N, C-alpha and C positions, 0 to 999 in steps of 0.2 A: 808733791802729789796734788793734783787738781781734782775738782768735783764738778760734775756737770750742772747741778742745781746752783752751786755757788758761781760758776761761770756765767750762767744765765742772769743771776742777780747782778753780778758785777757789770755785765755788758749793758744793762738797762739803768744802772745807778749813775746817772749823770749829775745828780746832786747827792752829796753825802754829808750827813751830820756826824761829827766826831765828838765824843765826850771824853775828856781826860780828867782823871781824878787826882786828888791831893797826893795819894800814895805814889802815883806815877811821877808827879812833878816835883816832889820833894825828896831830899836825902834822909838818912837816918836821924839827922839832927833837926828835922822838921823845916829846914830852910829850902828855898826854891833852888832847884837844880837847873842851872842855865844850860848845861849840856843836853838835858832832856828837852828843853824849849827849842834848842837848835835842831835836834834830831826830828822833833815833831814838825817843825817848820820846813825842813828839807823834804819830808814825806808829803806834806801838803802841797809843796811846790811841784813835786812829781805828779801828784794827782791832777793838779790844774793843767800841767803840760799835756796830760793825756786827754784833755777836753772836759774834765769834770769841774764842778763847782763845789766848794767846801764851806761848811759852817762849823765853827769850833765852839763847843761849850766847855769852858775851862774853869776848874777849881784852881786853888793855889794862892788866892789873895792873902790869906792869913800867913801862910809860909813866906810869901814875898815881903809882907809887912814886918814879920819877925826879923828877917835879915836886914831890912833897911833900918829898923829901930834897935838892932843889936840885942834882941831878946833871945834868951836861951830856952825859955819855956812858953808854951801857948797860954795866954791869959784865960782865966775861967769866968771872970766877970763880964757880963754881956756888953756893957758900954765900952770896956777896954777891947773886947774882941772886935766890936764894930770899928773902933778907932784904928786898930791894927789892920783890919781889912781895908779901910779907907786909904791908909798909907800904902798898903800892898797892891791895891788895884792899879795905881799909877806905875809901880815898879813892874807888875806883871804885864801890863799892856806895852810898856817900854821894851821889855824883853822880847815880846812877840814882834813888835814893830821892827826892832833892830835885826832880828833873825830873818824876818820876811822881806824887809826892805832890801837886804843884800841879795835877795833872789828875785827882785823886781815886783814885789807885792806890798800891799799896805794892810795893817791890822786896823779894824774898826771896832771900838769898844761899844758893846750893847749891854746895859745893865737893866734888869727887869725885876719887878716885884709881882707877887701873885695876882693882884688886881689887874695888871696889864693884860693878862690873857683870859681873865674871866669876863671882862666887859667887851662886848662885841665890837664897838667902834675902835677901842684901843687895840684890840686883837688884830683888826684889819690894818690899822696904822703900822703896827709892828711887822706884819707880813709884807706890807708894801715897802717899808724901809729895808728889811732884809733882802727883798728881791732887788731893790735899787742898788744896794751895796754889792750884791753878787754880779749885777750887770756892769758895775764899775771894776770888776775883777778884784775887789777887796775881799778880805777874809773877815767876816763878822766873828768877833770873840765875845761870846755870850756868857754872862754870869749873873747870879742873883745879886741884887743891890743890897748887900749886907749892911751897908752904912745906914740905910733908912728903914729897912724891914725891922719889924719889932720881934717877930718870932723866928727870924732867920737863924743861921748858925746853929740852930737847934732844928728848925724846919719851918718852912712856909710852903714852898713848892713841895717840900718833903726832903729834897736833896737835889743835887745837880743831875742825878740820873733821871728823875722825873721831869726836871726842867728840860733836859735834852729830848725826852720823849715828846713833850708838848711842843717844843720847837720843831721837831721832825714832823709832827702833825700839822702845825701851822703852815709849813712849806709844802706838805705833801711829799716829802723826800722819800724815795724808795728804800733807803738804807740808813740805819743808825748803827754806828760802831761805838761800843762802850769799851774804852781802854782801861784795863784794871791792872792790879799787881799780880793777878793769877791768869792762867792761860785759857780760862773758860770755866764752865760749870763741871765739877767733878762729881762722881757718884758717892763720894765721901770727902771728908776734909782733905784738901790737896797735900797736906803734910803727912797723911797716913800712908804707910807702905801699901802698895797695891791700888792706890787711888787711880781711877781712870777718867780721863776727860770725855765728856759726851759730845760727839760731833754735831748732832742735830737734834733739836727738840721741837716737835710739831705742835704740842699742846702743853701749856703750863697748868698742871693739875696739882693736887695735894701731894702726890708722890715727888714731883719735881721740886715743889716749894720746900719740902722737908730736907732736900739736899743742900739748901742754901745755908752755908755756915758763915755767919758774919764774924770777921776778925775785928775786935773792938780795940781801937787805938785812940789817942788824943787828937788825931789829925783828920780823921775822915768821918763824915756822917753817912757815908754810903754803905757798901758791902753788897754781897751777892743777892740778898733779899730785895734790896731796892732796885737792883738791876733786873731782877725777874719782874718786878712790878712795872718797870719802864718797858720791858720787852712785851708784856701783856698789852699795854696801852698801844704801842706801835703796831704790833701784829694784828690786833683786832681791828685797827683802822686800815689795814692793808699794806703795811710796810714790813720790811725785813730788819732783823737785828742780829748783830754779831758781837759777842763778848770775847775779847782777846787780850793778850798781854801787851801793855803799853811799854814794857821794858825791851821788847823786840824792836830793834832799830829799823826794821823794814816791814813792820806789821801791816801798815796801810797798803803798801805795794803788794804784799802777798794776798791780802783780802781782795784787792781789785784785780788780781790775776786769777781769782777763783781758787786759790790754794786752800787745802783742807787744814786750816788752823782755827783755833778758838771754837766757840759753840755757836751754831747758827739757829736762830728762831725764825723760820720762814713765815711769810705773810699768810694770814688766815682768809684769803680771798682777795678780790680786787680792791684797789684803793678806794676808800670812801670819798664822797664829795666833801669839799672843804667845809661847807656848812654843817654837815653831820659830824665831822671831826671836832669842830668847836663845840657843838651841842653835847657831844658825848663825853669829852674829857677836859675841856677848858672852862665851860660856862659854870656859873655859881648857882646851884639849885636853891630855890627859896622854900621848898617844902617836899614832902614825900607822900606818895600814894601807895598803899598796900593793895595788892591784887589777890583775888581768890584764884584757886587752881585753874578754873576754867578760863579766866581772863589771861592768866599767865600763858597758858597753852595757845590761846588765840593770838596774843600779841607776839610772843617769842617764837613759836613754832609755825604758825600759819600766816604771819605777816599782816595781821589785822590791826585796825585802830583800836584804841582803848575806849570802851563805853562805860557809862556810869554804873551799869549793872555789875561790872566786874571789880569795882572799887569797894574794898571792905573797910579801910580806915584812911583818914585824912590827917596829916600832921603839918604844922607850919602855918604861916600867914602870908599868902601869896595872892597876886592879882592875875587877871586874865593876861596871857602872853608871857608870864614868867616861866622859867625853867623849873621843872619838878623831876624828882627821881622816882622811878617805879620800882617797888620792892616786892619780893615774893612773900608768901605767908611766913616763912622762917627768917625774914629780914635781909635776904641777899639782894644786892643791887642788880637789877635786870636791864634797865634802860633809863634814858632821860629824854624828856620832850617838852614842848611848849604846851601849856595847859590852856584850854578854852574857857574855863570857869574860874571864879575866885574860890578861895578856900572856904568862905562862908557858904557859897552856893553849893560847892561839892559836898560839904558836910550834910546839907539838907537832901541832896539827891543821890548820894552814894547807895549802891545796891538796887537802884530803880531802873526799870526798863525805859527806853528812850521815850515811849509814848506817854509815860507818866510824869516826865520832867515838867511839862507845862502846867500840870495840875498843882504841882508844889511851888514852882517859882513864878507861875503866871506867864511864862514865856519859855521857849526852847530854841535859842539861837543856833545851837550846834548839836548834831547827833553824837559827835565824838567828844570825849573829854580830852583826849590827845590824838590828833590825826596822825596816821602812819607817815605822812610826808614830813612831819615835824617831830620825828622820833628817831633816836639812835639806840640800837641794841648794843649793850656793852657786857652782857653775860658771856661766860666762857664756853658755852656749848658749841662745839664745832659744826653741828648740823643746823644751827640757828640761821634763818634768813635775815639779811641785814638791810 
C-alpha cells in the first residue's frame, strides 16, 4: 500500500541519509552480522541506480571489533571500549567496501567528533568533502570517532541518531531514514498485545515523547527517545524523517516507492537555509539570554529581532558575534543567534529601551541584541515563523 504524502517525499528525495544502528547490524551475540551489511549494501545500490545519492551513518564498530578480537562480552572500561572500536572501524569499513565494491561502488570512511560540526569552518569543510564524495558516486560511511572522543560511547553527539540528524542538516538532505530493530513508533511498547504502529506524526509533543520506550541493552546508546530527538532536529529544519525496521531486507526500496511502512515525521515547513541549520543545531552556544514574555512573543510569534528591553537575564561569558541561546522565562530553549554585544555590555543594558543604551555604555552600535537575520527559531510551536 502506498501513500500520496510519502510518494511526494520519495519523489523529491534525491539525497537520502540512512542511519543504521547497532541492534540492526549485530546478532544476538553482539558480533557484526555480515549478511546485514550485504543486505544494506544491496539496497543502497538499488537506490543509487534509481538516481539517488546516499549517505550512511553506521554504528557497529564495537561489535565488529569484538568479532575481530574474539571477545564474547562488550568491555565496560572506556579505554578498552575505544580500543575495540578502533579495531572494529577497519573491520566495519572493510565489510562495507567488500559488499559495495561488488556492486560497483566504494565506501568512504568519515569519522567525526562533536567539535567538527560546532566550528563553522570545519562544518563547511565537512559539507564540501561529503558533497565531493557523493559526486564521485562513493558512499560516505559516517560514524563518531570513538577512538579519540573522550565522552563518546556514552555520548558526545548524544548518539548516532543525533549525528545522523546533524549530517542531514549539513547536507540539506530532504529525507533521513532511521533504521531500527522495531517497525516504527508504537502507541505502547511494541511487545504489548494490541500495540499499534503510528503511521504519521506531524508534531513531536509531550504525548508522543511519552510513547518512546527505550529498550536498554549493552549494545546500543540509542533507542526510540533519541530517534524522536533526531526527528525533531530534522523536521524543524525542513526535512522529513522515517523510522522503520532495518531487519526488513527491502525497507529502503519500499520507502523510496512511497509505501506505508514505518513512522513518518513530515517536514515542518520549507527547508531552512544552510546558515540557519548550522546556527540552530550545530553551533556551540557561548551563553544564554532569558527573554521576558513580551520579547518571547515578539521574536517567536511575530518574527522580530531581539532588543535589549526584552532581555531579563544574561548568563555566560561571550563576545560580540558569538552564538547564544535564547530561553523563555521557564528555561525552555527558543532560538539561537549571533549576539551583537558582549556579556558584560548586555548585563549593563538588559531591560533598557534602545534609546537609553548610549546613556549607559556611551555608545549604541546596534539597535538589536540579536538581529532576525542572524537568528534561528528552534522551539516546537508549529505556528512559529522561522
